[in-house]
N, C-alpha and C positions, 0 to 999 in steps of 0.2 A: 315832558313838561308838567303834565297833570300829576304825575307821581311826586315830582319835586315840590309842586304847590301844596299837595296834601301833606307831605312831610314837614314843610315849613309851617303850615297851619297847626299841625299836631305839636310842633315845638312851641309855638305861641300859646297854645292851649295849656301845655304843661307849665310854661312860665307863669301864666295867669293863675293856675291852681296853686302853684308854689307861692306866688305873691299873696294870695288870699290867706294861706296858712300862716305866713310870716306876719301879716297884718293882724290877724286874729290873736295869735300868740303874743305879739307885742302889746296889744290892748289888754288881753286877759291876765298876763303875768306881770306887766310893768305899769302901763299908763293908768288904767282904771283903778288898780289897788292903791296907787299913790294919791289919786284924787280922793278916793274914799277915806284915806287916812288923814287927809288934810283937815283943817278946822272948818267948822260950819255945820249947818243942819244936814241930816242924812238925806232928806228928800232933795234938797238943793244940790248936794254933791252927786247924787245919782243922775239927776238931770244934766249936770255939767259933764259927767262921764259919758252919758248917752250922746250928747251933742258932739263930743270929741270923737266917738265911734262913728257918728254919721259922716264926719269929714273923711274918714278912711273908706267908708262905703262908697261915697261919691267918687273918690279917687279910683277905687277898684272898678266901678262901672265905666268910668271914663277910659280906663285901660282896655277893657273889653271892647268898647266902641272904637277906640283908636286903632286897635289891631283888626278891626272889621270882623270880629267874632260874633258880636251881637249888636243888632240895631234896636235901640230902645225907643219906644214912643209912649210918653206919659200924657194922658188926657184927663180932662175934667178938673173939678175943684177939690182940693184936699181939705178935709175937716180939721181945723186947728184945735177945737175944744176937746176935752176928755170924751172918749167914745170907744165903742167896741168896733174894731176894724176886721172885716171878714172877707175872704177871697177864695176862689177856687185855686187848686194847687197843681198845675201841670208840670212845673219844673222845680228842681232843687234851688234854682237861682232866684225864684220869685220873692222869697222872704227877704233876700238881700236887697233886691230892687225896691221893695216897699220901705225899707229903713231910710232910703234917701229922702223921702218926703215926710216921714214921721220920725224926726230926730229925737222926739221924746217918747217914742213907742216902746212898749214892753211886749215881748213875744212869748207865746206858749211854746214849749219845746218837748220833744219826745224824751221819755226816760232813758232811752238808749243813748242819748247824747252824752250822758254822764260817763260813758265808756269811750268817748271820742277824745283822744288826747289833744286835738286842735281846738275843739269848741268848749270843752268842759269848764275851763277856767273863766272863759268869757261869759257864758250864760249864767254862771254862778255869781260873779262879781257885778254883773250888769243888773241883777235883780229880776231876771226872767223867771217865768212861772213854769214849774215842771208839770208835764201833762199827765194824762190818765194812765192808771194801771188796771182799770176795770172795776175798782172797788167804789162803794158808796162814800167811804171816807175820803178817797181821792177827789171825787166830784165836789164834795163840800169844801175841801181844802182849796181846790182850784177857784171856785166861786169866791171864797173868802179873800184869797190873795189877789184875784183880779179886781174885786171891789176896792181893796186897799190901794192898789195902784191907780185906779180911776179916781179915788178920793184925793190922791196925791197930785193929780193933774196930768197923769199919763194917758196915752191911748194904749189900749190892749189889742194886740194883733194876733189873730189865730186863723188856722185853716180848718174849718169844721168838718171837712171830709175825713180828717184824721190820717191821711196818707196821700201820696201823689195821685193825681187823676189818671184814669186808664187811657185817655187819649187827650188831644188838644181841645176837644169840644165836649167831652163827657164831664158831668158834674155829679158826683155820687151823693148819696143821702148825707145831710148835714147832722152832725151830733149837736145836741141842744145845750150841753153843759155851759159853754161860754156865754150863751144868750141869757142865762139866769143873771149873770153879772150886770148886763145892760138893763134888765128890768129892775133889779134890786138897787142899783146905783142911779137909776133914772137918767141914763145917758143915751144918745142916739147910736144907731148902728150904721156904719158906712160900708155898703157893699162895694167890692172891687172886682171887675171882670179882667182876667188875665188870659191873654191869647198868644200862643206861640206858633209860629210857622217857619219851618217845620217844628214838630215837637222835639225839644232837645232837653237833655239831662232829666228826662222823665223816668218813670218807674221802669226798672230793668234795662235802661239804656246805658251804654258805655260812654265814657268820656271821649273815646276816639270818634264816635259818630257825631259828636258835637263839632268836630273839626272839619267835617266834610263840606259844609256850605255855610254861607253867612246866615245867621239865625236872626229872626225878628221876634221881638216881644212887645206886645201892646199891654199897657197897664192903664185901665180906664176907671177913674174914680166916679162912682155913680151917686145919685142923690141919696142923702142920708134917710134912713127909716127911723121915724120916731114912734115908739111903741104906742103911745097914747092916742095916736091918730089912726091906728088900725081898728078894725071892727072888734068888738069885745071878745068874740070867740077866738080871735087870733092873738090876743094879748097874753100869750103863754110862751114859754121858752121854745116849745116845739112849733107853735104857730108862727113865731117870729123867724125861727130857723127855716121853716118850709117857705115862708114868704120871701125871705132874702135869697134862698137858693133859687127860687123861680126867677127872680130879677137877674141874678148873675147868669144863670143858664140861658135865658132869653138873649142877653147881650152877647155872650160868647158865641152863640149860634149866628147872631147877626154879623159879628166880626168875621166869621168863617164864610159868610155868603159871598 
């Protein structure tokens, strides 16, 4: 019976992964390009496209919940104004979960995504910001593009660890690049603590391990950090990054207790 249950859950997992691919391809190759080609201001059209994508995200998360693959718990108050949104990154699923509550959010994505046939069209037409290649020019470009999106009224979402966390409670050093945008655009930073039990779809984990048990993900929106309220010596990109990392790490450890 246990083998049959496992096989059934693996089949559901495969179905959900296929559903995600179909939805993203549909958005990136058909829906969003048609919206962007319609009449109107480019900023308004991008927001409309992102809201449309958010409906697909919500439907996908409901599918995962319906099949008892993931139990989601969203807590706290979501910041609606333009802001830099940062979180720890335990699972590949967490960026999808965040888009449900930030329908106008723009994500930073890894350069390797451009070689992903499922995601490349979507991140391009959605106006997402390509991430680091290690150069100073890339850092300047990222800050400039993030500030542009913030000025347009978007939230900018990124994972400052730069890669998935080593465990469900570890929070690696935060890169400071994205925090320059918060300082320059004078917007708050909203920290988000993400906790998975057990860790699933993490670094070096296979999709088959995702099928073994019902997974639980807590997404907790924490109090926004306003740079001007911090001590003067912390009002730098690195100072804000370290402060926000401390807040997230503390809350993740509390959720694990």
